[in-house]
C-alpha positions as CSV (number, residue, x, y, z in Angstrom):
1,M,33.2,15.5,18.2
2,K,29.5,16.5,18.9
3,I,27.1,13.6,19.4
4,E,23.3,14.2,19.8
5,E,21.1,11.8,20.7
6,V,17.9,11.8,18.0
7,A,16.6,8.7,19.3
8,E,17.3,5.6,21.7
9,D,18.4,3.9,18.2
10,V,19.4,6.8,16.3
11,L,22.6,9.4,16.9
12,L,23.7,12.6,15.2
13,L,27.6,12.8,15.3
14,R,29.3,15.9,14.0
15,G,32.8,16.6,13.1
16,R,35.4,20.0,13.4
17,Q,35.1,20.5,9.8
18,Y,32.3,22.3,8.2
19,D,30.3,21.2,11.0
20,S,29.7,18.0,8.6
21,G,27.5,15.3,10.0
22,T,27.1,11.7,9.9
23,L,23.5,10.1,11.3
24,A,23.8,6.4,12.9
25,V,20.9,4.2,13.0
26,F,21.4,0.7,15.3
27,D,20.1,-2.6,15.3
28,G,21.7,-4.0,17.7
29,D,25.1,-4.3,17.1
30,R,24.9,-3.4,13.5
31,A,24.9,0.1,11.9
32,L,23.6,2.0,9.3
33,L,25.1,5.2,8.4
34,V,23.9,8.7,6.3
35,D,26.8,10.6,5.5
36,G,30.3,10.5,6.4
37,M,32.3,13.4,7.8
38,A,34.0,16.2,5.7
39,S,38.3,15.0,7.1
40,G,40.1,12.4,7.5
41,E,40.5,13.0,11.1
42,D,36.9,13.6,12.1
43,A,36.5,10.1,10.2
44,R,39.0,8.5,12.2
45,R,36.8,9.7,15.5
46,L,33.6,8.3,13.7
47,R,35.0,4.9,13.6
48,E,36.5,5.1,16.9
49,E,33.0,6.2,18.4
50,L,31.3,3.5,16.7
51,V,33.5,0.7,16.1
52,G,35.9,1.1,19.1
53,R,33.8,2.4,22.1
54,R,30.3,1.7,21.1
55,R,31.3,-1.9,19.5
56,K,29.2,-1.6,16.5
57,R,29.4,-3.2,13.3
58,V,28.7,-0.9,10.2
59,E,27.5,-2.4,7.2
60,L,25.3,-0.1,5.1
61,L,26.7,3.4,4.2
62,V,24.0,6.1,2.6
63,S,25.0,9.2,0.5
64,T,22.9,11.9,0.3
65,H,25.0,13.3,-2.3
66,Y,28.5,12.6,-3.7
67,F,30.5,15.6,-2.8
68,S,33.6,14.8,-0.6
69,D,32.7,16.6,2.4
70,H,30.6,14.1,3.1
71,L,32.8,11.1,2.1
72,A,35.8,11.1,4.5
73,A,34.5,8.0,6.1
74,W,33.9,5.7,3.5
75,N,36.6,4.1,3.0
76,L,37.3,2.9,6.7
77,F,34.1,0.8,6.5
78,P,35.3,-1.3,3.5
79,E,32.9,-4.2,4.6
80,A,30.0,-2.3,4.1
81,E,27.8,-1.6,0.9
82,V,27.6,2.2,-0.4
83,V,24.5,3.1,-1.4
84,A,24.1,6.1,-3.7
85,H,22.3,7.7,-6.7
86,E,22.7,6.7,-9.9
87,K,24.1,10.0,-11.0
88,S,26.7,10.0,-7.8
89,L,29.6,10.1,-10.1
90,E,28.4,12.6,-12.1
91,T,27.8,14.8,-8.9
92,F,31.2,13.9,-8.1
93,R,33.0,15.1,-11.2
94,S,31.0,18.2,-11.2
95,E,32.2,19.1,-7.6
96,Q,34.4,22.6,-7.8
97,F,35.5,23.2,-4.5
98,R,37.8,20.0,-4.2
99,T,41.5,19.8,-2.4
100,P,43.5,16.6,-3.2
101,E,43.3,15.5,0.2
102,D,39.4,15.8,-0.4
103,A,39.4,13.4,-3.3
104,A,41.7,11.0,-1.6
105,H,37.9,10.1,0.4
106,F,36.4,8.8,-2.9
107,R,34.9,5.3,-2.8
108,A,32.5,4.2,-5.8
109,P,29.0,3.2,-4.7
110,T,28.5,-0.4,-4.6
111,V,24.5,0.1,-4.7
112,T,23.2,3.0,-7.3
113,L,19.3,4.0,-7.0
114,S,16.8,6.0,-8.5
115,G,13.2,6.5,-7.5
116,R,13.3,4.8,-3.9
117,L,14.5,2.1,-1.8
118,E,13.3,1.0,1.8
119,V,15.1,-0.5,4.3
120,A,14.2,-2.5,7.2
121,W,16.8,-1.6,9.9
122,G,15.9,-2.8,13.6
123,R,12.2,-1.1,14.8
124,H,12.5,1.6,11.6
125,R,11.5,1.2,7.8
126,I,13.7,3.5,6.3
127,E,12.8,5.3,2.5
128,I,15.8,6.4,0.6
129,F,14.3,8.5,-2.3
130,E,15.5,10.4,-4.6
131,N,14.9,14.5,-4.4
132,P,17.2,16.4,-7.2
133,G,17.7,20.4,-6.2
134,H,20.9,20.8,-4.5
135,T,22.7,18.1,-7.0
136,A,21.0,16.0,-9.9
137,G,22.1,13.0,-7.3
138,T,20.7,13.9,-4.2
139,L,19.3,11.2,-1.8
140,N,16.9,11.9,1.0
141,V,16.7,9.6,3.9
142,D,13.1,9.6,5.6
143,L,12.9,7.6,9.1
144,P,9.1,7.7,10.0
145,D,9.4,6.3,13.2
146,A,11.9,9.1,14.7
147,D,9.6,11.7,12.9
148,L,13.2,13.0,11.4
149,L,14.1,13.4,7.7
150,H,17.2,13.9,6.3
151,V,17.7,16.4,3.3
152,G,21.3,16.2,2.7
153,D,22.3,19.6,1.3
154,T,18.8,20.7,0.3
155,A,18.8,23.6,3.0
156,V,22.1,24.5,4.2
157,G,21.4,26.4,7.2
158,R,18.2,28.4,6.8
159,I,18.7,29.2,3.1
160,A,19.0,27.3,0.0
161,Y,22.4,26.9,-1.9
162,L,22.3,27.8,-5.6
163,W,25.6,26.9,-7.2
164,Y,25.1,23.7,-8.5
165,S,21.7,24.3,-9.1
166,G,19.0,26.9,-9.8
167,P,16.0,28.2,-8.0
168,E,13.2,26.5,-9.3
169,A,15.1,23.0,-9.2
170,I,15.8,23.8,-5.1
171,D,12.5,25.0,-4.3
172,G,11.0,21.8,-5.5
173,A,13.5,19.8,-3.6
174,L,12.2,21.7,-0.6
175,A,8.7,21.4,-1.6
176,R,9.0,17.9,-1.9
177,A,10.9,17.6,1.5
178,Q,8.0,19.4,3.2
179,E,5.4,17.1,2.0
180,R,6.6,14.5,3.9
181,G,5.5,16.3,7.0
182,R,8.3,15.1,9.3
183,R,8.7,17.4,12.6
184,R,12.4,16.9,12.8
185,I,15.0,18.3,9.7
186,L,18.6,17.1,9.7
187,R,20.5,18.8,7.0
188,S,24.1,17.4,6.2
189,H,25.5,19.9,7.9
190,G,24.8,21.5,11.7
191,P,21.9,20.0,14.4
192,V,18.7,18.6,14.0
193,A,16.1,21.5,13.3
194,E,12.4,22.2,13.6
195,A,10.2,21.9,10.3
196,G,10.2,25.3,9.8
197,V,13.8,25.5,8.6
198,L,12.6,24.4,5.3
199,A,9.9,26.9,5.3
200,T,12.6,29.4,5.7
201,A,14.6,28.4,3.0
202,R,11.8,28.6,0.6
203,S,10.9,32.1,1.8
204,Y,15.0,33.1,1.6
205,L,14.5,31.9,-2.0
206,R,11.8,34.4,-2.5
207,M,13.3,36.9,-1.1
208,L,16.4,36.5,-2.9
209,G,14.2,36.7,-6.2
210,E,12.8,39.9,-5.3
211,R,16.0,41.9,-4.0
212,V,17.8,40.3,-7.0
213,A,14.7,41.7,-9.4
214,A,14.9,45.3,-7.4
215,A,19.1,45.7,-7.7
216,R,19.0,44.7,-11.3
217,G,15.7,47.3,-12.0
218,R,17.6,49.9,-10.5
219,G,21.2,49.2,-11.6
220,R,22.7,48.4,-8.6
221,S,25.1,45.7,-7.5
222,L,24.3,41.9,-6.4
223,V,27.0,42.5,-3.8
224,A,24.8,44.7,-1.4
225,I,22.3,42.0,-1.3
226,R,22.9,40.8,3.0
227,A,21.6,37.6,3.8
228,D,20.1,38.9,6.6
229,D,18.0,40.7,4.3
230,C,16.5,37.5,2.7
231,L,15.7,35.9,6.2
232,P,13.2,36.6,8.9
233,P,14.5,38.8,11.6
234,G,15.2,38.6,14.9
235,E,17.8,36.0,14.2
236,P,21.0,37.3,12.1
237,A,22.6,35.4,9.7
238,S,25.6,33.0,11.2
239,E,28.8,32.9,9.8
240,F,28.0,29.6,7.4
241,E,24.8,31.2,5.9
242,T,26.5,34.2,5.0
243,F,29.2,32.5,3.4
244,F,27.0,30.6,1.1
245,H,24.6,33.7,0.7
246,G,27.9,35.2,-0.4
247,R,28.4,32.1,-2.9
248,N,24.6,32.5,-4.2
249,L,24.9,36.0,-5.3
250,A,28.3,35.1,-7.2
251,A,26.2,32.0,-9.0
252,I,23.2,34.5,-9.7
253,A,25.4,37.3,-11.2
254,A,27.4,34.5,-13.4
255,R,24.4,32.7,-14.4
256,G,21.8,34.9,-14.5
257,L,19.4,33.5,-12.3
258,F,16.2,34.9,-11.3
259,E,15.9,36.7,-14.7
260,H,11.8,35.8,-15.1
261,G,11.5,36.9,-11.2
262,A,10.9,35.4,-7.6
263,S,8.3,32.8,-8.8
264,Y,9.9,30.7,-5.7
265,G,8.6,30.3,-2.0
266,P,6.1,29.5,0.2
267,G,2.7,30.1,-1.3
268,R,4.0,28.3,-5.0
269,A,2.4,25.3,-5.6
270,P,5.0,22.5,-5.0
271,A,6.9,21.5,-8.2
272,A,6.0,18.0,-9.5
273,A,8.6,15.3,-9.1
274,A,10.9,15.1,-11.7
275,A,14.0,13.3,-13.6
276,P,17.2,14.2,-12.0
277,R,18.8,16.6,-14.4
278,G,22.4,16.5,-15.5
């Protein structure tokens, strides 16, 4: 397990499965967790690290979105409350790439919300707020005192993921995340990133839309559009980004996304916050 100290009382712990992470915020011996790993093995290591080695008492669990690759640890902390969006069960039912083992991670939330919730936790005033985009039931978690915003899977690597959503919804979520003005961004997979990762994800959407329109106009296959074609030059797409870019192309082909052109990305006025869509 990779452990990164984000602040003196904030840790990021990342598991082996999908590089899925858990953010831990401490108030003395109390712990609040955001997202809960992707595998049973990673979840057990998380509990061993926090409860066994660090002697923390996990009291509050927050799910950015209710997909099973972020729920594996929740059943290991039965005494803790689970906070999720009011559409969390709908989100869980919509998940399409789940194994029976993954399904066993499920634990129903004990507190559901829409809008926003403020939590005082040690020196932190944490704001949990809905930001539909990746899913209709996505929450983001803002820690101003750590200059950190957890965006869940609103950004996946440096790209946006369209399988469960559409370009406009994702771009709106990215824009609302940018408006928070945090210098550090945490996604549900991978390490803490600089704020520019959100602009890059919006730029990816714009470039992807442009290349989809060009391919359609010339009668060409979308499969030829590479992730590198939609990212800034200099740093090649990672294996992780390439995989989800491929999923994006499949979603675009199946659902006819970008039919009205590429009106997404930096330079476009941020979409107004809207009620989550089913």
